[in-house]
N, C-alpha and C positions, 0 to 999 in steps of 0.2 A: 551332741556328738563331740568326743574329745579329739585332740589333734592327731593321735595315733590312728584312730579310725578314719579320720578325714584323709590322711595321707594314704592309708591302705586302700581307700576307695578309688584312688587314682590308678591303682594297679601296678603290678610289675610287668615289664615288657622287655623287648629286645632292642638293643642299640643296633639297628640294622646296618648302618655303615661300618660299625666296628666288627660286628659278627661276620657279615658277608665278606668284608674286605680282608680280614685276617684269615678266615677259613680259605678263601680263594688263594691268598698268598702261600699258605702252608701246603695246600694240595698241589699248586703249580710247582713248588720246589720239590715236593715228593715225587710227582709224576716225572719231572725232568730228571731227577736222580735215578729213578728206576729204569726209565727208557734209554737214558744215555749216561751210564755211570762213569765212563772214561772222561767224557766232556765235562760232566759235573765235577769230578774230582780235580780236573785241571783248572777249571774256573775258580772253584773254592780255594785251591792252593794259591792262585794268583791274587785273589782278593785278600787272603790272609797276609800274604807278603806285603801288599800295599797298605793294609790296615796297620800292620806291625811297624812298617817303616815310618808312616806319617802320623799315626795316632798311638804308638806304643807309649810315648811320653805322657799322652793324655790319660791313658788307663792308670799309669803309675801315680801321676800327680793327683788324679781324681780320687783314687782310693785313700790317699793320705789326707786330702782336703776334706773328704766326708768324715773321716774319723776325728779330725780336729774340730769340725763344725759341730758334731753331735756332743763332743765333750765340752766345747765352749758353751753351747746352749744349756747343757745339764748343770754346769757349775756357775752359770750367770743367774741373774734375777729371774729369768724365765724358767729355771729348773723347778720352781715351786708351783708352776702352773699345772693344773690337773688336766688329764686327758678325759675331760667330761665336765659337767657343771660342778661348781664349787661344793655343792651339797652332796655330790655323789660319793659313794664308797666303793672300793674295789669289789668286783663281782666274785672274785675267787680269793680264797685265803692265800697267804704268802706261800705256804707249802705247796698248795695246788698250782699256783702260778709258777713257782720255781720249777716244779716238776714238768710243766708243759714247756717252759723255756728249755729245760734240760733235754727233753725229748726232741725238741726242734733241732738240736745239734747232731743228731744221729741219722745215719743213712747208709745204704749199701755202698755208696761211693767212698765213705770213710773206711770201710773194711778193705776196699780195693786199694786206696792210696796209702793207708797206714803202714803197709809193708812195701808196696811198689815204689813210692817216692823216696823214703829214706835209703833204700837199697840203691836206687838209681843215682841219687845225689852223692852217695858214698863212692860208688864205682866210677861215675862220670860227672863230677861237679862242674859248675859253670866256669869256675876259675880255679887254678891250682891243680895239684896232682890228686888222683883218687887213691883210695885204699890207705890213707894215712890217718893218724889220730885226729888231725885237724879236720879232715874230710868227714870223719865219723861224727865229730861234734857239730859240724855245720849241717850235716845231712838232716838230722831230726829238727834242727832249728828252721831250716828252709820249709819243711813240712808244716811245722807249727805256724810259721809266718803265712803260708798260703791258706791255711785253714783258720787263721787267727782273727784278731780283733779288727783288722781292716775290713774284712768281709762282714763281720757282725755289725760294724759301724754302718755299712750300707743297709742292712736289715733294720737297724735301729732308726735310721733316717726315715725310711719308708713307713715303718710301723708307727712312729710318733706323729709323722705328718698326717697319715690317714686317720689315725685315732683322734687327733686334734680337730681336724676339719669335720669329721663325722660326729663325734660325741660332744664337742664343745661349740662348734659353729653350726651344727645341725645341717650339714650338707651331705650329699650322697657319699657312700664309702667307695670312692672312685678316684683314680689318679688325677683326672681333670679338676676335681674340686680343689686340690692343693695349689693349682696354678691360678685360681680365681683372683688372688691379690695382685697378680701381674697383668692378666689379660681381661679381667672383668667378665662380663656376660658372654664374651666371645668363646669362652671355654665350652659353652653349650652348643656350639656349631662345629664346623669342619675342623677347627683347630683342636678342640677337645677330642674329636673322633680320631684325629691323627695321633694324639698323645696316647689314647687308649689302645690303638692298633699297635703302636710301638711297644707298649707294655705287654700286650697279648703275645706278639711275635717273640719278644725276648723271653717271656715265660715259657712258651711251648718249646723253644729250642733248648732252654735250660733244663726243663723236665725231660725232654727227649734224650739229652746227654746223660742224665742220671739213669734213665731207664736203659739206655744202651750199655752203660757201664755195668749196671745190675744184671743185664741179660747175659753178657759174656762171662761174668764171674759166677752167677748161679748155674749157668750151663756146665761149667767145670765142676761145681759142687755136686750137681746131679750125676755127672760122669763118675766122680769118686764114690758116691754112695750107691748108685743104681746101674752104673755102666751105660747111661744114656750118652750117645756119641756127641762130641762137640761139633757144631755146625749150624747152618742156617735153619734147618728144620726144627731143631730144639729151640733155637732162639726165637723163631717166629711163633712157636707154641707158647713160650713165656710171654711174648708180647700180647698174644691173644688172651692169655690168662689175665694180664693186667687190665686189658680193655673189658674183659668179662666181669671182673670184680667191680670195676668202676661203674659198669652198667647195672649190675645187681644192686649196688649201693644206692645208685640214683633212683632206681625204680622201687625198691623195697624199703628204703630208709634204714639200713642196718649200720649207719654211721657210728652209732653208739657202741655196738659190738666191736667194730674195727678199732675204735679209740681205746677200748679196754684191752684188746689184744696188743695195741701199740704200747700201752703202759706195761704190760707183761714183757714186751720185747725189751724195754729199757732195763728191767731187772735181769733178764737173760743176758743182755749185752754186758752189763756190769759183772755178772757172774763169769762170763767168758774171759773178760780181762783179768778178773781176780784169779781165775784158774791158771792163766799163763803166768801171772806174777808169782803165785805160790809154788807151782810145780817147775818153774824155770829158774834162772839164776837170780834169785830174789835180791840178794845184797847188791849185785851189780845194777839191777833195774832201779832200785831205790836211789842208789848213788847217781845213776844216770838221770833220773827224774829231776833231782835237785840241780844237777849240772845244767840240764836243758833249760830250766827256769832262769838260771843266772845268765846263760849264754843268750837266751831269747831277749831278756830285758836289756842287756848291755848292747846287743847288736841291732835291736829293732830300729833305732833312728836311722842308721845307715841303710838297712834293708828296705825300709819303706820308700825311699827315694832313689833306689838303685836302678839306673837305666843302662848301665854298662856302656856309656857313651864312647869310651876310647877303644874298647875291645869288645864289640857287641856279639854275644853268642845268639844269633837270631833263632836258630832251631830250638835252643833251650828256652829262650824267652817265650816263644810261641807255644811250646809244649807245657810250660809251667806258669810263670807269673802272669803273662797276658791272658792265658786261658783261664786261670783261676779268677782274675779280676773280672773278666767278661762273664764268667759263670756266676759269680756273686751278683753282678748287676742283673743278669737274666732272672735270677731267683728272687731279686729284691721285692718285686711286687707280690709274688707268691707268699713268701715268708712274712713280708710286711703286713699283708692282710690278716694273716693268722695272728701275728703279734698284736695288731690293733684290736682284734675282736676279743682277745683275752685280757686286755690291759685297761679297759675302761675304769676310771676312778683312780688310777695310779698317777702320781706326779711324773713330770718329764724326767726329773732326776732319778727317781726310783726305776723308771722304765729303762733309761740308758744304762744305769749301773747293772741292773739285772740282765739285760740283753747282752752286754759286753762281757760280763764276768761268769755268769752261770753256765752257758753252753761251752764257753772256752775252757772252763775247768774240766769238763768231761773230755773235750778234745785233747787237752794237754795230757790227761791220764792215759787215754787210749793210744794216742800216737807215740808217746814216750815208751809205753810198755811194749807195743807190737813193733815199733820201729827199732828200738834198741835191741830187742830180742833178735830181730832179723840181722842187724849189723853184727851183733855178737856171734851169731852162727857163722857168718862169713869169715869173721876174724879168727874163728876157731878152726878154719881150714876148709869149710864147705863152699868152694868156689862155684860148684855146679848149681847150688841153690841161688846164689847171687845172679848168675846168668839167667836162670829161669824167671826169677822175680823181675828182672829188668826187661827182658825181651818178651816175656809172656806174662804181663803183670796180673792178669786174672787168675793165674795159678799160684801167685806168691803167697797169698793168705793161707790157702789150704796146704801148700807145701811146708810152710812154717809149722802149722798145727800138727803135721804128720810126725814130728819129733817128740810130741808130748803124749802122755798116757791116754788110753781110751780114745784113740783118734777118731774112730767111726762115730762114737757117741758125741764127741765134741764137734766133729764136722757136721753131724745132723743138726745140732743146736745152732751152729753158725749158719747153716743153710736156711733153717727156719727163720732165724733172725733176719737174714738178708732178704728172704722171700717176702716176709711180711712188710718190711720197710719198703721193698720194691713195689708191692701192690698198693700200699697206702699212699705212696708218693704219686702213683698214677691216679688214684681216686681223688686225692686232695688237689692235684694239679688240674684235673678236669673241672672240679668244683670252682677253683679260683678263676680259671679262664672263662668259665660260664658266667661267673659273677662280674668279671671285668667287661664282658661283652653284653651285659644285661642292665636294664634300668630298674633299680630296686627301690621300693618305697622306704624301707628302713634298713639301717646297717645290719640288723639281725637277720634279714631275709636272705634267702638263697635263690639262685636261678632255677628254672624248671628242670625236670628230669630230662626232657628231650634235649635241651641245650647241653647239659652235662654229658650225655651220651655222645653227642656229635663231637665234643672236644676230646673225650676219651678215645674215640675212633681216630680222629685226626692226629692225636699224639702217637698212637700206635703206628699209623701209616708213616708218619715222619721218622719215627725211630727205625722202622724197618728199612726205609729208603736210605737213610744215612749209613746203616750197617752194610747195605749193598754197595754203596759208594766206596767205603773204605774203613768200616768199623769205627772203633772209638776215636782214632785220630781225625776222621772226617767229622764226627760230632764235635770234637774239640775245636776244629777249625771253623765250623759253622757257628759255634757259640761266640767265638772272637768277633766274627763279622756282625752277627745279629745283636750282640750286646751293645755295640757302639751307639746306635741311635738312642736307645733308652738311657745311656750314660749322659747324653746331653739333656734329656728330660729330667734326670735326677739333679743336674745342676740347677735347673729352674725350680725344682722342688725345694732345694735349699733356700733360694731367694724367696719363693712364695711363703714358706713356713716362717722365715725370719720377719718378713713384712707383716704377716698376720699377728705374730707375737708382739712385735713392736707397736702395731696399731692398737692392739688390745690394751697394752700397757699405757699408751698415750690416752686412750679413752678413759681408763680407770683413773688416771691422774686428773683428767679433765672434769671428773664428777664434782670436784671441789672448786671448780673455776679454772680458767685458763690463765697461766702465769704470763706476765709481760714478755718474758724471754721466748715464749712460744708464739707470740702474735706475728712476728715476721714470717714464721713458717706457715701460719694460717693464711697470711696474705699471699704468699707464693702459691700455696695450694689453690687458693681461689682464682688466681690468674691462670693457672694451668687448666682449671675446670672450664674457664670461659673459652679457652682455645679449642676445646673439644666440642664437636657438634655431632648430633644434636644433644643439648643438655636438657634433661628433664627439669621441670619446674619443681619448686619446693613442695607444692601440694602433691605432685606426682610421686616424688620420692617418699613422702610421708605415707601415701596410700600404698605404695609398693612395700614399704617397711612393715606397715600394719598387716598386710596380707602374707608376706613371706617370712617374717620373723616374729612379730608380736603375737599373732594369732596362734601359730604352733607352740611358741614358748608358754603362753598362758594355758594352752591345752595340756602341755606336759606338766606344768605346775599343778593344774587341777588333778591330773592323774596321780601326782605325788601325794596330794592331800587326801584323795580317795583311798590311797594305800594306807593312810592313817585312820581309816574308817570314818572319814568326814565326808558329808555330802558336798560335792564341789562340782562346778561346771564353768566352762569358758564359752562365750558366745559373742556374736556381733550384736551391737546396739546401734540403732538409727534414731537420731533426734528429729525434732520437728522441721529443722532446716534441711534434712537429708544427709547430714554429716555422719559418717560411720565411725564408731569407736569399738574397741574390744574390751570386754569386761569379764573378770573372774569373780565368782561369788562362792563363799563357803559357809555352810551352816555351823554354828558353834553351840554346843549344848549349854542351855541355860543363859544364853546371851544373844546380843544382836549379831546378825550375820556379818561376815567380813566381805568387803567389796574392794576390788582393785580394777580401776578403769584407765585405759590409755586412750586419750582423745586428742584430736588435732588442736594446735595452738599456733600463735604467730608472734614473733619477736624480732626485733632488729638488734643484732649484736654489734657493739661499738667498734670492734676491731675487724669486722668483716666488711666486704665491699657492697653487699646487698642483703636485704632481709632474707632470712632462712626459716623455713617452716620448722616447727618443733612439735613434739608429741608429749603432752603433759600427762602426768599420773594424777588421778583423783582417787583418794581413799575415802571409804565411808563405812559406817556401821549402821545397817538398816537404812533409814532415810536421813540420818544425820551425817553431814559432811565433816571429815576430819580436817583439823587445822593443818596437818602435815600433807600438803598437796601442792601441785603445780610445778614440780620439778621435771625437767626435760629428760626423756630416755631415748631420744632419737639417736640411733647408731649404737645403742647397747647391743651386745651380742645375745644370741639365744640363751646361752648359759647365764649371762649377767642378769637378764630379765627374770629367769627362774629364781636365781638367788635373791633378787630384789623382792619378788613376791613373797618368798618364804620368810625373809627377814621381817617384812612388814606384817605378815601374818603372826609371827612369833611376838612381835611388839604389841599387836592387837590383843593377843592372849594375855600378855603381861599387864597391859593397861586394864583389861577387864578384871584380872585377878586383884590388882590393887584397889580397883573401885569396889569390888565385892568385900 
């Protein structure tokens, strides 16, 4: 039995504390909001004020720190590390991967804010006078900033951390796995449950905010096209539609069809932007696009640390920068899981470059075209349009399109694009929250249909409750509050990822011996280990490593060899003394079979304070023992063991060829 089958036999299950704890929290908030909307609105408003006053600086500094961290990792020696074993190749072509990253940057909320925010920033900027040339230049830049690389840096952090620990360290695709280098095995207990609950709650409030924004905008689009009145009835119907699509997708497995429609949506969205560019003031829009790029690059360092300490516009900060940073945090687990699952085999440097540049290129194009078109219309004398877009932002996008040819046809396409992004967000959100609250045997596995349906329903209930409390502003305020706990978790994610990368680099350097300069560090670590109680013996650590790392790694290596049409197997071996070893064997046409065994050994290291167990590799061809044997693989990672097996197998083939 290979390692994949062995892990699958353990079965997928529910993380009961995470599932029931987070569902209970969501339903309590929803019931409270529906039963006492005035009280809920007042409490949420007070909490937002407190969060903004005491932690506004944290949100702003955190967004900058994450971006600096992911760039530093990408351009350091760790940038060459693969998100998977060294032998792995990317699962998707560069074009397909880029297309999926590109699609990840699109949503109904971008249609909402691409017009509403530039207009609002132009008419009522945070500092200075509105309706000036300076305000016009800054308005689009603020929108690009809020939708820009800071937020995608958060997605990149979660994506590469989850992919690294899942595909390279062979740990579950879960947030708690990333914290293992900090807290050790405690992440499998209440501590890990608390981390996962924070991720789930942040995610559901982020998804609910997007759905709430989509509901009010699509409601107006349906009014324009079919005369369906704006109001709670239509909005609740759209929420029910999202829950229904997620339920059908979970039960019938139509995910593939929805993904194909999503790809069609990308083409339609690009066509919509191209239509506005060509039929609008084309020369002005192209000039404005170039100007926006220059203004964004030159003003970015100041914007990213702007806290308005001396003249603080609290209402503006809460409605824009703090909301957007909390919203990005809330979506980080969601999008990070998606990015991790499509990026196996990529290097960290490739991953960060693609995640930061490709989606933002689309956002730059979309915001510049629609934002500058809206500002240009106001500057041409249409003040009524500006008031509409600022005070009823859900109408801004459609009101702008009304000035272009074939409005009803274009509005129908826009509504279809928004509707599909809306329902796929609900479906994907339910899947991600189900996965976060489930124990999955493999990163490729998904939670059961029943759990997905529960989360689709819970998201719909929460969205409806927040709309009852106060519409989109209530959802924005709730996101600012709920994003804060997971922001602190993401700080720990940075620490955990850095420690894991550093430890792997140290182990790789240690394969060729420990340098004298590293010996004091080894002694300090040994003293720290002695202070922790209870400390497992060397034999216990070796047995645990054989069971949890070596056996699965050799199973995966055997699967890789079987993919090359070679008979290969990995199994436990017990000698006469009762000592257990793990052995991989592979049949080779016309030659002696290849054998790779990991067995317990014992050695006293001269720079350590006590003897430490080791695990020796024994290589063989049939019954003949290879001379290249006896080296210690204790503490090799899952990926390093696979690479070592495959390297030794290739050397075995080369030796056999030369002998022939």
